[in-house]
C-alpha positions in Angstrom: -15.4 -29.5 39.5 -13.9 -26.2 38.4 -10.8 -28.0 37.2 -12.9 -30.5 35.3 -14.9 -27.7 33.6 -11.7 -25.9 32.6 -10.3 -29.1 31.0 -13.5 -29.5 29.0 -13.0 -26.0 27.6 -9.3 -26.1 26.9 -8.8 -29.6 25.6 -10.2 -30.8 22.3 -11.5 -34.1 23.6 -15.2 -34.7 23.9 -15.0 -37.0 26.9 -13.0 -36.4 30.1 -12.8 -38.0 33.5 -16.3 -38.9 34.5 -16.3 -38.0 38.2 -15.2 -35.1 40.4 -12.9 -37.5 42.3 -11.1 -38.4 39.0 -10.5 -34.7 38.4 -9.0 -34.2 41.9 -7.1 -37.4 42.3 -4.2 -38.4 40.0 -4.9 -41.4 37.8 -3.5 -44.6 39.4 -1.5 -45.6 36.3 0.1 -42.2 36.0 1.4 -42.0 39.6 4.8 -43.2 38.5 4.9 -41.0 35.3 6.4 -37.5 35.2 3.3 -35.4 34.5 3.3 -31.7 33.6 1.6 -29.4 36.1 -1.3 -27.5 34.6 -1.4 -29.4 31.3 -3.6 -32.1 29.9 -3.5 -34.3 26.7 -6.2 -34.5 24.0 -8.4 -36.7 26.3 -8.2 -34.3 29.2 -5.9 -36.6 31.2 -2.7 -35.2 32.8 0.0 -34.6 30.2 3.0 -37.0 30.5 6.3 -35.2 29.9 7.8 -38.0 27.9 4.8 -38.4 25.6 3.3 -35.0 25.2 4.7 -31.6 24.2 8.3 -30.5 23.8 10.0 -30.3 20.4 8.1 -33.3 18.9 4.8 -31.4 19.3 6.3 -28.0 18.5 7.7 -29.3 15.2 4.1 -30.0 14.0 3.1 -26.5 15.0 6.1 -24.9 13.4 5.3 -26.8 10.2 1.8 -25.4 10.3 3.2 -21.9 10.6 5.6 -22.4 7.7 2.7 -23.4 5.5 0.5 -20.6 6.7 3.3 -18.0 6.1 3.8 -19.4 2.5 0.0 -18.9 1.9 0.0 -15.4 3.4 3.1 -14.1 1.7 2.0 -15.7 -1.5 -0.8 -13.1 -1.5 0.6 -10.1 0.2 4.1 -10.0 -1.4 2.6 -9.2 -4.8 -0.8 -7.9 -3.9 0.1 -4.3 -4.9 1.0 -5.5 -8.4 -2.4 -7.2 -8.7 -4.2 -4.0 -7.5 -2.3 -1.7 -9.8 -2.5 -4.2 -12.7 -5.7 -6.2 -13.2 -7.7 -3.9 -10.9 -6.2 -0.7 -12.3 -5.7 1.2 -9.0 -3.2 4.0 -8.6 0.0 3.4 -6.7 -1.0 5.5 -3.7 -4.5 3.9 -3.5 -3.2 0.4 -3.9 -0.5 1.0 -1.2 -3.2 2.4 1.1 -5.4 -0.6 0.5 -2.6 -3.1 1.1 -1.7 -1.4 4.3 -5.3 -1.2 5.4 -5.9 -4.9 4.8 -2.7 -5.8 6.5 -3.5 -3.5 9.4 -6.9 -5.0 10.0 -5.5 -8.5 9.6 -3.1 -7.7 12.5 -5.8 -6.1 14.7 -8.4 -8.8 14.3 -6.2 -11.3 16.3 -7.0 -9.3 19.5 -10.6 -10.5 19.1 -9.6 -14.0 18.2 -7.2 -14.2 21.2 -9.9 -13.1 23.6 -12.3 -15.8 22.2 -9.5 -18.4 22.5 -8.4 -17.5 26.0 -11.9 -17.0 27.4 -14.1 -19.5 25.6 -13.0 -21.9 22.9 -9.4 -22.6 23.9 -6.4 -22.4 21.5 -6.8 -25.7 19.8 -10.4 -25.3 18.7 -9.8 -21.6 17.8 -7.0 -22.7 15.5 -9.2 -25.3 13.8 -12.1 -22.9 13.2 -10.0 -20.0 12.0 -8.1 -22.3 9.6 -11.3 -23.3 7.9 -12.3 -19.6 7.5 -8.8 -18.9 6.2 -9.1 -21.6 3.6 -12.5 -20.4 2.5 -11.2 -16.9 2.0 -8.3 -18.2 -0.1 -10.7 -20.3 -2.2 -13.0 -17.4 -2.9 -10.0 -15.2 -3.8 -8.9 -17.8 -6.3 -12.3 -17.9 -7.9 -12.5 -14.1 -8.0 -9.3 -14.0 -9.9 -10.2 -16.8 -12.3 -13.8 -16.2 -13.1 -14.6 -13.2 -15.4 -16.8 -10.6 -13.8 -20.4 -11.1 -15.0 -21.7 -7.6 -14.1 -19.1 -4.9 -13.8 -15.5 -4.2 -12.9 -16.6 -3.0 -9.5 -18.3 -6.4 -8.8 -14.9 -8.1 -9.2 -13.3 -5.5 -6.9 -15.9 -6.2 -4.2 -15.4 -9.9 -4.6 -11.6 -9.6 -4.2 -11.7 -7.4 -1.1 -14.4 -9.6 0.5 -12.2 -12.6 0.0 -9.1 -10.7 1.4 -11.0 -9.6 4.5 -12.3 -13.2 5.0 -8.6 -14.2 5.0 -8.0 -11.5 7.6 -10.8 -12.9 9.8 -9.2 -16.4 9.5 -5.9 -14.9 10.6 -7.6 -13.5 13.7 -7.7 -16.9 15.4 -4.7 -18.5 13.7 -2.0 -15.9 14.3 -2.0 -15.5 18.1 -3.1 -19.0 19.0 -0.7 -21.1 16.9 2.4 -19.4 18.4 1.0 -19.5 21.9 0.0 -23.1 21.5 3.5 -23.9 20.3 5.1 -22.2 23.3 2.6 -24.1 25.6 4.4 -27.3 24.6 7.3 -26.3 26.9 7.1 -26.2 30.7 8.5 -22.9 31.9 9.0 -24.4 35.4 11.3 -27.1 34.1 14.9 -25.8 33.7 15.7 -27.7 30.4 12.3 -26.9 28.9 12.5 -23.3 29.9 15.7 -22.9 27.9 14.1 -24.7 25.0 11.1 -22.3 25.1 13.5 -19.3 24.7 15.0 -21.0 21.6 11.5 -21.9 20.4 10.8 -18.2 19.6 14.0 -17.9 17.5 13.4 -21.1 15.5 9.7 -20.3 15.2 10.5 -17.1 13.4 13.1 -18.8 11.3 10.5 -21.3 10.2 8.1 -18.3 9.4 10.8 -16.9 7.1 12.2 -20.2 5.7 8.9 -21.2 4.1 8.3 -18.0 2.1 12.0 -17.9 1.2 11.7 -21.3 -0.6 8.5 -20.5 -2.6 7.9 -16.7 -2.8 9.9 -16.2 -5.9 8.1 -19.2 -7.6 4.7 -17.9 -6.7 5.5 -14.3 -7.8 6.8 -15.6 -11.1 3.6 -17.6 -11.6 1.4 -14.7 -10.7 3.3 -12.3 -13.1 3.8 -14.7 -16.0 1.2 -17.6 -15.8 -1.9 -16.3 -14.1 -3.3 -14.9 -10.9 -5.8 -17.7 -10.5 -3.0 -20.3 -10.2 -0.9 -17.9 -8.2 -3.7 -17.5 -5.6 -4.8 -21.2 -5.8 -1.4 -22.6 -4.7 -1.6 -20.7 -1.3 -5.1 -22.2 -0.8 -3.7 -25.7 -1.3 -0.8 -25.1 1.0 -3.1 -23.8 3.7 -5.2 -26.9 3.5 -2.1 -29.0 3.8 -1.2 -26.9 6.9 -4.5 -27.9 8.6 -3.8 -31.6 7.9 -0.4 -31.3 9.4 -1.9 -29.7 12.5 -4.3 -32.6 12.9 -1.5 -35.2 12.6 0.0 -33.9 15.9 -3.2 -33.8 17.9 -2.4 -36.8 20.1 1.0 -35.3 21.2 -0.1 -31.8 22.2 -0.2 -30.4 25.7 -3.2 -28.2 26.5 -2.7 -25.7 29.3 -5.5 -25.5 31.9 -6.1 -23.3 34.8 -8.0 -23.8 38.0 -9.3 -20.2 38.1 -13.0 -19.9 38.0 -12.9 -16.5 36.4 -10.8 -16.0 33.2 -7.8 -13.6 33.5 -9.4 -11.3 30.9 -12.6 -11.0 33.0 -10.5 -10.5 36.2 -8.5 -7.7 34.6 -11.6 -6.1 33.2 -13.3 -6.2 36.6 -10.3 -4.4 38.2 -10.6 -1.5 35.7 -14.4 -1.3 36.2 -14.1 -1.3 40.0 -11.4 1.3 39.9 -13.6 3.5 37.7 -16.6 3.0 39.9 -14.5 3.9 43.0 -12.8 7.0 41.5 -13.8 9.2 44.4 -12.3 7.0 47.1 -9.3 8.6 49.0 -5.9 7.1 49.4 -6.3 6.7 53.1 -9.2 4.2 52.6 -7.0 2.2 50.1 -4.1 2.1 52.7 -6.5 0.6 55.3 -7.6 -2.0 52.8 -4.0 -2.9 51.9 -3.1 -3.3 55.6 -6.1 -5.5 56.2 -4.9 -7.8 53.3 -1.5 -8.0 54.8 0.1 -6.3 51.8 3.8 -5.2 51.8 4.9 -2.8 49.2 7.3 -4.1 46.5 9.0 -2.9 43.4 6.3 -1.7 40.9 3.5 -1.7 43.4 3.5 2.2 43.5 2.8 2.4 39.8 -0.7 3.0 38.5 -2.0 3.7 42.1 -5.4 4.6 40.7 -6.1 0.9 40.1 -5.7 0.3 43.9 -9.2 1.8 44.2 -10.5 -1.6 43.1 -9.4 -3.0 46.5 -12.4 -1.3 48.1 -15.8 -2.9 48.0 -18.9 -0.8 47.3 -22.2 -1.0 49.2 -24.0 -2.9 46.4 -24.7 -6.6 47.0 -24.0 -7.8 43.5 -20.9 -9.9 42.6 -19.2 -7.2 40.6 -19.3 -4.8 43.5 -17.0 -7.0 45.6 -13.5 -5.9 46.3 -10.8 -7.1 44.0 -7.8 -8.9 45.6 -4.4 -7.3 45.6 -3.1 -10.0 43.3 -5.8 -9.2 40.8 -4.9 -5.5 40.9 -1.2 -6.2 40.4 -2.2 -8.5 37.5 -4.0 -5.5 35.9 -1.1 -3.2 36.5 1.2 -5.7 34.8 -0.9 -5.6 31.6 -1.1 -1.7 31.8 2.6 -1.6 32.1 2.9 -3.0 28.6 1.3 -0.1 26.9 4.3 2.3 26.7 6.3 -0.4 25.1 3.5 -1.2 22.7 3.1 2.5 21.8 6.8 3.1 21.2 7.0 0.2 18.8 4.5 1.5 16.3 6.9 3.5 14.1 8.9 0.3 13.7 5.7 -1.3 12.4 5.2 1.6 10.0 8.7 1.1 8.6 8.1 -2.7 8.4 5.0 -2.2 6.1 7.1 -0.5 3.4 8.7 -3.7 2.2 5.6 -5.1 0.5 4.5 -1.7 -1.0 6.9 0.9 -2.2 10.0 -1.3 -2.2 8.1 -3.5 -4.7 7.1 -0.5 -6.9 10.7 0.7 -6.9 11.9 -2.6 -8.2 9.4 -2.5 -11.1 11.2 0.5 -12.5 14.7 -0.9 -12.3 16.8 -3.3 -14.3 15.6 -6.8 -13.3 17.3 -8.9 -15.9 19.1 -12.0 -14.7 21.1 -13.4 -17.5 19.8 -13.1 -21.1 16.3 -14.4 -20.7 15.1 -14.3 -17.1 13.5 -11.2 -15.4 13.4 -11.1 -11.6 9.8 -10.5 -10.2 10.2 -7.4 -8.1 8.2 -8.8 -5.2 10.6 -11.8 -5.0 13.2 -9.4 -3.6 11.3 -9.7 -0.3 12.9 -13.2 0.0 16.1 -11.4 1.0 14.3 -10.5 4.2 13.6 -14.1 4.9 17.1 -15.1 3.7 18.8 -12.7 6.1 16.6 -14.0 9.0 17.4 -17.6 8.1 21.2 -16.9 8.0 21.3 -14.6 11.1 19.1 -16.5 13.6 21.6 -19.4 14.0 24.4 -16.8 14.4 22.3 -15.0 17.1 21.2 -18.2 18.9 24.5 -20.0 18.8 27.1 -17.2 18.9 25.7 -13.8 20.0 23.5 -15.2 22.9 26.2 -17.4 24.5 28.8 -14.6 24.2 26.4 -12.0 25.7 25.4 -14.6 28.4 29.1 -14.8 29.5 29.3 -11.0 29.7 26.0 -10.3 31.4 25.1 -13.5 33.3 21.6 -13.4 31.9 20.1 -16.6 30.5 19.1 -14.9 27.2 22.3 -12.8 27.0 20.4 -9.5 26.8 17.0 -8.5 28.1 14.0 -8.6 25.8 13.7 -4.8 25.7 17.4 -4.5 24.9 16.8 -6.9 22.0 13.8 -4.9 20.8 15.7 -1.6 20.9 18.6 -3.0 18.9 16.3 -4.0 16.1 14.7 -0.5 16.1 18.1 1.1 15.5 18.9 -1.3 12.6 15.4 -0.5 11.2 16.2 3.2 11.2 19.5 2.5 9.4 17.5 0.6 6.7 15.4 3.7 6.0 18.5 5.9 5.6 19.9 3.4 3.2 16.6 3.2 1.3 16.5 7.0 1.0 20.1 7.0 -0.4 19.3 4.2 -3.0 16.1 6.0 -4.1 17.9 9.3 -4.5 20.5 7.4 -6.7 17.6 5.9 -8.7 16.0 9.3 -9.3 19.4 10.8 -10.4 20.0 7.9 -12.8 16.5 8.4 -14.4 17.3 12.1 -14.8 20.7 11.5 -16.3 19.2 9.2 -18.9 16.2 11.4 -19.8 13.7 8.9 -18.4 11.9 11.3 -16.0 8.8 11.4 -18.2 8.9 7.8 -19.3 7.3 5.8 -16.3 7.3 2.5 -18.2 11.0 2.7 -19.2 13.5 0.6 -17.3 16.0 2.8 -15.3 19.5 1.5 -16.0 20.2 0.7 -12.4 20.3 -2.9 -11.1 17.4 -4.0 -8.9 20.1 -5.6 -6.6 20.7 -2.1 -5.2 17.6 -2.7 -3.1 19.0 -5.8 -1.5 20.8 -4.0 1.5 17.6 -2.4 2.7 15.8 -5.7 2.5 18.6 -7.5 4.3 18.7 -5.0 7.1 14.9 -5.4 7.5 15.6 -9.1 8.1 18.3 -8.5 10.7 16.1 -6.0 12.5 13.3 -8.5 12.6 15.5 -11.0 14.4 16.0 -8.5 17.2 12.7 -6.5 17.3 10.1 -8.9 15.8 11.2 -11.9 17.8 11.8 -9.8 20.9 8.3 -8.4 20.8 6.8 -11.9 20.4 8.7 -13.2 23.4 8.0 -10.0 25.4 4.3 -10.0 25.0 4.0 -13.7 25.5 6.1 -13.7 28.7 4.8 -10.5 30.4 1.1 -11.3 30.5 -0.8 -13.6 32.8 -0.5 -17.3 31.8 -4.1 -17.6 30.7 -3.8 -14.5 28.5 -0.8 -15.5 26.4 -2.9 -15.6 23.2 -4.0 -12.1 24.0 -0.4 -11.2 24.7 0.7 -12.3 21.2 -2.3 -10.5 19.7 -1.0 -7.3 21.3 2.3 -7.9 19.5 0.4 -8.4 16.3 -1.7 -5.3 16.9 1.4 -3.2 16.9 1.8 -4.1 13.2 -1.9 -3.7 12.6 -1.9 -0.1 13.9 1.4 0.5 12.1 0.0 -0.6 8.8 -3.2 1.5 9.3 -1.1 4.6 10.2 1.1 4.0 7.2 -2.0 3.9 5.0 -3.2 7.2 6.6 0.2 8.8 6.2 0.4 7.8 2.6 -3.1 9.3 1.9 -2.3 12.5 3.7 1.1 13.0 2.2 -0.2 12.1 -1.3 -2.8 14.8 -1.1 -0.6 17.4 0.5 2.4 16.9 -1.7 0.3 16.6 -4.9 -1.7 19.8 -4.4 -1.5 22.8 -6.7 -0.6 20.7 -9.7 2.6 19.4 -8.2 3.8 15.7 -8.5 3.0 13.7 -5.4 5.8 12.0 -3.4 3.9 8.8 -4.5 3.2 9.8 -8.1 2.2 6.9 -10.4 5.4 8.0 -12.3 7.9 7.2 -9.6 10.5 9.0 -11.6 8.7 12.2 -10.7 7.9 11.1 -7.1 10.0 11.5 -4.0 10.0 8.2 -2.0 13.4 9.4 -0.8 11.7 12.2 1.2 9.3 9.7 2.6 12.0 7.3 3.7 13.9 10.2 5.4 10.7 11.1 7.2 10.4 7.5 8.5 14.1 7.6 9.6 13.5 10.7 11.6 10.4 9.3 13.2 12.4 6.2 14.1 15.0 8.3 15.9 12.2 9.9 18.0 10.7 6.5 18.7 14.0 5.0 19.8 14.5 7.9 22.2 11.0 7.4 23.8 11.5 3.6 23.8 14.8 3.8 25.7 13.1 6.1 28.3 10.2 3.7 29.0 12.4 0.6 28.8 14.7 1.9 31.5 11.7 2.2 33.9 10.0 -1.0 32.9 9.6 -3.6 35.7 9.6 -7.2 34.5 7.0 -9.6 35.9 9.3 -12.6 36.0 13.0 -12.7 37.0 13.8 -15.0 34.1 12.9 -12.1 31.8 15.6 -9.8 33.1 
């Protein structure tokens, strides 16, 4: 009956097998079919390998992500221009608000993932969160179109309410869609296991391809036609994404588990039991391990304080019972992720600059293309997507096979090696950004434009392309590597939570970026001096800020390498 209850929670179907015997015994007409262990279809019946899942189902889900990314970047790529334009905010305030919104939008998925993995299941969570997402986009469009009836502050409140409603919609959409896509491949099947590894590469390529195709068009509409239409198109696109998702419902695989207690609850119970037994001595733990027939293995000596959860207390309630050794090791595996998570935050801080200060730099530069067209500065972010789209096939088809021949590893290099490589490239992008900004400031000084913030600095906006392109290449390594790492290294039932941990890196990074900007703005702008982030960028010093980020990146890489060398993978396939 446990298996049947779990199927009811995970699959979207209303009716499942009607009896306990049906849940325990394979369906007669499926005996000759190749079914997928631990997966069911939309009716709750065992998933058939030839009919459910794999690239056919994954293509629907990738299509949904493409549409969602178009909607998201249709807002965020030019949001700072809207805040400093129609809403009249200062550059520093607008950058802080964009980073705060982006940060919370990346932190909320932790809550959405817990709800999905413990209660609703991924499919239902995606559907509910998509409706909230669409509602937020619709209200944002109305807020931009309808004139404020009371005061300017009323419109500001309406805009930010809509934005944070979108962030709540993302909380269930972001972690669950990718995890649900990866669920379409059976990690126990050799061929599907290889396809799953490629899925993360092509998934990220799809994420970047969509915005690449339309971001310039949307930014042009927002700058030259109207913000209402510019925000309305993402709403229509997101609605289309939900329709696409429903079209593939009959082909999806839904992962189920026979565990009575969810992985999230099991891990939480281990930490609670360890805290409750904090006075227990090691000798007592050793006796309990011997009673369970435990043999030490690589990694079992880490986080020994959690082994206190192996000892039962004298209380008679269920929570006082001893945890099994497998449950304790499961909790250790999750805790082992924290150093990698923490040493990725500076990368996320650097990542957040592309949609804020890079865009403001572009506004001051020569953006003419031909005699009559002016390039929207936010559209330069498309070079991030373009470099990803161009580099992923090179990585997947050339670099990985070459590295595989040298190392003998299925993925060519380990996930942590991939992440570290991207961090190094990210640090290089900040050095280049600082050099370009220094050149822009010198050009403004040479032409007497320092005190003319609205004048165009005679320096082509294409000077910004290298830093955008390096961002894209670093994403292929670090962004995709983090996605695969946090999906692979958590318990199977917690994979939505795993991907939300990856997203939370960028949430914390955005919030810290917002905090850094606020602190540096006040510190550097005191005593009548011009802030590094002055509204007149010709008197600011973004080059100093970029150098600071490059220095922090070097420190981060050093710490990351230290923790990566001592990290113990949960699965051999990950090594």
